[in-house]
C-alpha positions in Angstrom: 5.2 20.1 10.4 3.9 16.5 9.9 0.1 16.6 9.1 -2.3 14.6 11.2 -4.1 12.1 8.9 -7.8 11.4 9.1 -9.0 7.8 8.8 -12.0 5.5 8.6 -12.1 2.5 10.8 -14.7 -0.3 11.3 -16.7 -0.3 14.6 -14.7 -3.3 15.9 -11.3 -1.6 15.4 -8.7 -2.5 18.0 -5.2 -1.1 18.3 -4.0 -4.3 20.0 -4.7 -7.1 17.5 -4.4 -10.7 18.6 -2.7 -11.7 15.3 -0.1 -9.0 15.7 -0.9 -7.3 12.4 -3.0 -4.4 11.2 -4.0 -3.6 7.6 -3.7 -0.1 6.3 -5.7 0.8 3.2 -4.1 3.6 1.1 -6.2 5.2 -1.6 -5.2 6.7 -4.9 -5.0 10.2 -6.3 -8.2 12.1 -6.0 -10.0 9.5 -3.9 -10.7 9.4 -0.2 -10.6 7.2 3.0 -13.9 5.5 2.3 -12.9 4.3 -1.2 -10.8 1.2 -0.4 -12.9 0.2 2.6 -14.8 -2.1 0.3 -11.7 -4.2 -0.1 -12.0 -5.4 3.5 -15.1 -7.6 2.9 -14.0 -8.3 -0.7 -10.8 -9.8 0.6 -12.4 -11.4 3.6 -10.0 -9.6 5.9 -9.9 -11.1 9.3 -7.5 -8.5 10.7 -8.0 -5.1 12.2 -7.9 -2.5 9.4 -8.0 1.2 8.9 -8.3 3.3 5.7 -6.3 6.5 5.8 -7.0 9.8 4.0 -4.1 11.4 2.1 -2.9 14.7 3.5 -3.4 17.0 0.4 -6.9 18.2 -0.2 -7.9 18.5 -3.8 -11.5 19.6 -3.5 -14.7 17.8 -4.2 -14.0 15.3 -1.5 -10.7 14.0 -3.0 -7.2 13.9 -1.6 -3.7 13.0 -2.7 -0.5 11.8 -1.1 1.5 14.1 -3.4 0.9 16.4 -6.3 1.5 15.1 -9.8 4.3 17.0 -11.4 5.9 14.8 -14.1 3.7 11.7 -14.4 5.4 8.6 -13.0 8.3 10.7 -11.6 7.2 12.3 -8.4 9.4 14.6 -6.4 10.9 12.8 -3.5 10.3 15.4 -0.9 6.5 15.4 -0.8 6.4 11.6 -1.0 8.7 11.3 2.0 6.7 13.9 3.9 3.5 11.8 3.2 5.4 8.7 4.4 6.3 10.4 7.6 2.6 11.3 8.1 1.6 7.7 7.7 4.2 6.6 10.3 3.0 9.3 12.7 -0.5 7.9 12.4 0.8 4.4 13.0 2.7 5.6 16.1 -0.5 7.3 17.5 -3.0 4.5 16.7 -1.3 1.1 16.5 0.3 -1.1 19.2 4.1 -0.9 18.8 4.2 -4.7 18.6 1.9 -5.0 15.6 3.2 -5.4 12.0 1.7 -3.2 9.3 0.2 -4.8 6.2 -0.2 -2.0 3.7 -2.6 -2.4 0.8 -2.4 0.5 -1.6 -3.9 1.4 -5.0 -2.1 3.7 -7.5 -0.5 6.6 -5.4 -1.5 4.5 -2.4 0.5 1.6 -3.9 3.6 3.8 -4.0 2.9 4.7 -0.3 2.7 1.0 0.5 6.2 0.5 -1.0 7.4 3.6 1.0 6.4 2.1 4.3 8.4 -1.0 3.4 11.4 1.0 2.2 11.5 3.2 5.3 10.8 0.7 8.1 11.0 -2.8 6.7 11.1 -4.4 10.1 7.6 -3.1 10.8 6.0 -4.0 7.5 4.6 -7.4 6.5 3.3 -8.6 3.1 2.7 -5.2 1.3 0.2 -5.2 -1.5 0.7 -2.8 -4.4 -2.3 -2.5 -6.8 -1.6 -0.4 -9.9 1.2 1.3 -8.2 5.0 1.9 -8.5 8.1 2.8 -6.5 9.8 6.2 -5.9 13.0 6.7 -7.8 15.0 8.1 -4.8 16.9 5.8 -2.5 15.2 5.1 0.8 16.6 4.2 4.3 15.6 0.6 4.3 16.7 -0.4 0.8 19.9 -2.1 1.9 18.0 -4.1 4.5 15.5 -5.2 1.8 18.2 -6.4 -0.5 19.4 -8.7 2.3 16.0 -9.9 3.5 13.9 -10.0 0.3 10.5 -9.8 2.0 7.4 -10.9 0.1 5.5 -8.2 -1.8 2.5 -8.5 -4.2 2.4 -6.2 -7.2 -0.6 -6.5 -9.4 -1.5 -4.3 -12.4 -3.7 -4.2 -15.5 -2.2 -4.9 -18.9 -4.3 -2.1 -20.2 -3.4 0.5 -17.5 -2.7 3.8 -19.3 -2.6 5.9 -16.1 0.7 4.8 -14.6 3.5 6.1 -16.8 5.7 3.6 -18.6 8.8 5.1 -16.9 7.3 4.2 -13.5 6.5 0.7 -14.5 10.0 0.2 -15.9 11.6 1.6 -12.6 9.4 -0.7 -10.5 10.1 -3.7 -12.7 13.8 -3.1 -12.2 13.7 -2.3 -8.4 11.3 -4.9 -6.9 13.0 -8.2 -7.9 16.3 -7.1 -6.3 14.6 -5.9 -3.0 11.7 -8.2 -2.5 10.5 -11.8 -3.0 8.2 -10.4 -5.7 4.8 -11.9 -6.5 3.9 -10.1 -9.8 0.6 -10.5 -11.6 -0.4 -8.6 -14.8 -4.1 -9.0 -15.7 -5.1 -9.1 -19.4 -7.8 -6.6 -20.3 -7.7 -4.7 -17.0 -7.1 -1.0 -17.0 -6.4 1.2 -14.0 -8.6 -0.8 -11.7 -9.0 -3.9 -9.6 -10.8 -7.1 -10.7 -12.0 -10.3 -9.1 -9.0 -12.3 -10.3 -6.7 -9.8 -8.6 -8.7 -9.9 -5.4 -8.4 -13.7 -5.4 -4.7 -13.5 -5.9 -4.3 -10.9 -3.1 -6.4 -13.1 -0.8 -4.1 -16.1 -1.5 -1.0 -14.0 -1.0 -2.2 -12.7 2.4 -3.1 -16.2 3.5 0.4 -17.4 2.6 2.4 -14.5 4.0 0.3 -13.3 7.0 -1.4 -16.6 7.9 -4.4 -18.6 6.9 -6.5 -16.9 9.6 -5.8 -13.4 8.1 -8.4 -13.9 5.4 -11.7 -15.8 5.1 -12.2 -18.0 2.0 -8.6 -18.0 0.8 
């Protein structure tokens, strides 16, 4: 059974956005739906957005998209179940004509790539912050090889959380399946800094439209 995801939305949420795009914020392991909400003002988002809570409860207010077994090498089944849960939320809460702009951190970054790799026609300008890709083939991979949609992948040069095997896999996969914008930030660990936010703002302005963000 696909779980029903909880979410946090701003008061002006609308499921029928005039720009035709909705941002989904996808948090990392052990965090919660309020964590990445601060990215909306930091990025100057001028699009409807919602921040989803991952389906696995960890206690102490935290949640996860999937359990960590071998670091950097998650089992495909739980990741795909979590992907189905996100799409079920989209079907229940977003106008069918709207594109999804996923912005995910860490495990949430992997989930952003999962949305792209499962329904590439529905996803626009995914942003992966300190994340990686699943090793298992996904239904949209062939379509991605043909279309090469834009994707932003940012990570810290001092990130010791994401396993090297996951970084290597992602480095191999993304250039052949996306028009990759990759940024590595010197001195940054498993986090997000102002330089990365500036780069994401510029990426969204270029790929979604200048009206998508303020101050790009």
